[in-house]
C-alpha positions, -999 to +999 in steps of 0.1 A: +251-079+005+219-097+000+212-106+036+218-070+049+198-053+021+168-077+028+170-069+064+169-032+057+137-037+037+116-043+068+086-065+075+053-062+056+025-046+074+002-068+096-027-056+076-010-069+044-002-102+061-041-105+071-050-102+033-021-120+016-048-144+002-056-117-024-022-123-042-019-153-064-008-161-099-024-139-127-036-112-102-028-077-115-015-055-085-005-019-083+014-008-052+011+031-052+037+051-033+056+018-030+088+032-015+114+005-012+088-021-024+083-044+007+047-049-002+051-052-040+079-077-035+058-097-011+028-098-034+051-109-063+063-136-040+028-150-039+028-151-077+010-118-084+019-095-114+029-064-097+037-029-106+053-007-080+050+030-084+069+058-066+080+094-075+114+089-060+139+074-084+163+066-054+135+046-038+127+027-069+165+019-073+163+004-037+131-015-046+146-029-077+177-042-058+154-056-031+133-073-058+163-088-073+175-101-040+141-118-035+142-132-069+108-118-078+097-099-109+081-064-102+078-036-127+090-005-112+076+028-126+085+063-116+053+085-114+038+112-094+004+101-080-009+134-089-011+120-126-016+083-122-005+066-155-029+037-158-062+031-174-094+028-153-101-007-142-065-019-149-059-038-116-074-066-096-057-051-064-044-018-057-024-013-025-015+019-007+004+018+025+015+050+044+003+075+019-026+098+022-039+122-003-077+125+001-080+144-033-065+114-052-089+088-037-113+089-066-085+084-091-071+055-072-106+040-069-110+041-107-079+020-111-097-011-097-115-034-119-151-043-109-149-071-083-114-059-075-100-046-042-082-017-026-060-026+002-053+005+022-034+014+053-020+045+068-016+065+101-045+080+120-044+109+144-034+089+175+001+085+160+010+119+171+011+107+207+040+085+198+064+112+189+072+099+154+057+099+120+034+123+103+019+151+123+000+171+097-038+165+096-033+162+058-014+130+064-034+115+093-069+099+091-094+110+116-112+083+139-137+065+118-126+081+085-113+048+071-149+038+068-157+070+047-125+073+027-137+054-005-174+063-011-176+045-044-162+012-029-179-013-005-160-017+028-152-054+032-131-049+065-116-021+085-096-015+117-080+013+135-053-002+158-023+007+180+004-019+172+035-025+192+063-041+171+095-044+188+100-013+209+079+010+186+042+017+187+022+030+158-015+040+153-027+027+119-061+027+101-067+001+074-094-008+049-102-035+025-126-023-001-142-039-030-154-023-063-187-038-068-196-021-101 
C-alpha cells in the first residue's frame, strides 16, 4: 500500500523544487489549501516544522496517510481560508499552490514574519488553451499579475511559464515574495 499511495501523491511543483532551500530545521511553514499534502510533506522532509491546512477533511485524511508513508511529521488542520486560524507573523514561510482568492491575499501576507517568505504558484489565463484546469477568471491570474499580487511584500522572484510534464501542459505563474517589515 505504501508504494501505491506514494505514487498517487504526485510530484512537487518545479517552483517548489527551485526554492527547496527555504525549508530546513526550525523553519515554521504553513501550506495553505494543502490538498493531499505533497508540498507540506516535502518541506517536512527537509526538516521544516510544517502545518498543512485544507477545508476538506477527506483530503486531510489522505495527506495524513501520505505523511505517515513518508515518515515525516506534519500537523494537519481543517480550516477554511476565509477564516485563517493563525496569528500574524506566525510563519517563516507560507506556501500556496493551486489556490487563488485575491480577497484573502492580505490575510495570507500577514501570516509571514518580517524577513519571511511567501512561496506562491497557481494557474494563469493561458491554462484555458490546454482544455483542463480552472476556467473562471476568479481562479486564473492575468499576465503580469503575479508581480502585483502581494503589494505589501517584495518580489524576490517571479515567473510565468508553460511546462510540459509527461504528456500534459500547464500554464503556471509563480512568485517568491519577502516580507521586509
